[in-house]
C-alpha positions in Angstrom: -51.4 47.2 -12.1 -49.2 48.3 -9.2 -49.7 45.0 -7.5 -48.8 43.1 -10.7 -45.5 45.0 -10.8 -44.8 44.1 -7.1 -45.7 40.5 -7.7 -43.4 40.4 -10.8 -40.6 42.0 -8.8 -41.0 39.4 -6.0 -41.1 36.6 -8.5 -37.9 37.8 -10.2 -36.3 38.3 -6.9 -37.1 34.7 -5.9 -35.8 33.4 -9.2 -32.6 35.4 -8.8 -32.1 34.0 -5.3 -32.7 30.5 -6.6 -30.3 31.2 -9.5 -27.6 32.4 -7.0 -28.1 29.3 -4.9 -27.7 27.1 -8.0 -24.5 29.1 -8.9 -23.2 28.5 -5.3 -24.0 24.8 -5.5 -22.2 24.5 -8.9 -19.2 26.3 -7.5 -19.2 24.0 -4.5 -19.5 20.9 -6.8 -16.6 22.2 -9.0 -14.4 22.7 -5.9 -15.3 19.2 -4.7 -14.6 17.8 -8.1 -11.2 19.6 -8.1 -10.4 18.3 -4.6 -11.3 14.8 -5.7 -9.2 15.1 -8.8 -6.3 16.3 -6.8 -6.8 13.4 -4.4 -6.9 10.9 -7.2 -3.8 12.3 -8.8 -2.0 12.1 -5.4 -3.2 8.5 -4.8 -2.2 7.5 -8.3 1.3 9.0 -7.7 1.6 7.0 -4.4 0.4 3.8 -6.2 2.9 4.4 -9.0 5.7 5.0 -6.5 4.8 1.9 -4.6 4.7 -0.2 -7.8 8.1 1.2 -8.9 9.6 0.6 -5.5 8.2 -3.0 -5.6 9.6 -3.5 -9.1 13.0 -2.2 -8.0 13.3 -4.6 -5.0 12.0 -7.5 -7.1 14.6 -6.7 -9.8 17.3 -6.6 -7.2 16.2 -9.9 -5.8 16.1 -11.4 -9.2 19.6 -10.1 -10.0 20.9 -11.5 -6.8 19.3 -14.9 -7.5 20.8 -14.9 -11.0 24.2 -14.0 -9.6 23.9 -16.8 -7.1 22.8 -19.2 -9.9 25.8 -18.0 -12.0 28.1 -18.5 -9.0 26.6 -22.0 -8.4 27.0 -22.8 -12.1 30.6 -21.5 -12.1 31.4 -23.7 -9.0 29.7 -26.7 -10.7 31.7 -26.1 -13.9 34.9 -25.8 -11.9 34.1 -29.0 -10.0 33.4 -30.8 -13.3 36.7 -29.5 -14.8 38.6 -30.7 -11.8 37.0 -34.2 -12.0 37.9 -34.3 -15.7 41.5 -33.3 -14.9 41.6 -36.0 -12.2 40.3 -38.6 -14.6 42.8 -37.6 -17.3 45.8 -37.5 -15.0 45.8 -41.3 -14.2 45.3 -42.0 -17.9 48.3 -39.8 -18.7 50.4 -41.7 -16.1 49.4 -45.0 -17.6 50.3 -43.9 -21.1 53.7 -42.7 -19.9 54.2 -46.1 -18.2 53.2 -47.9 -21.5 55.6 -45.8 -23.5 58.5 -46.6 -21.1 57.7 -50.3 -21.3 57.6 -50.1 -25.2 61.0 -48.3 -25.2 62.5 -50.9 -22.9 61.4 -53.7 -25.2 63.1 -52.1 -28.2 
């Protein structure tokens, strides 16, 4: 009977030690999980920052390209307007000349 109590006590002690070891492992895994989560959040923030920075520079490049295109289109429009004016000027002179000739005939 006494030996049974000693054996039961030793068995319970081993179970308690095994339980404590499991508790320690669970705590360690939880700490590891929290570290991993923190690392993932940190990495995600870096990725997001890099993406936003890349988008910012791409938007600036696009805005600059659009401004250059607008400037090019403005210059092209100005050139076309000058060409139209140059084409119209000689016609205006010819019309003035015709009107003078008609007046002289009258």
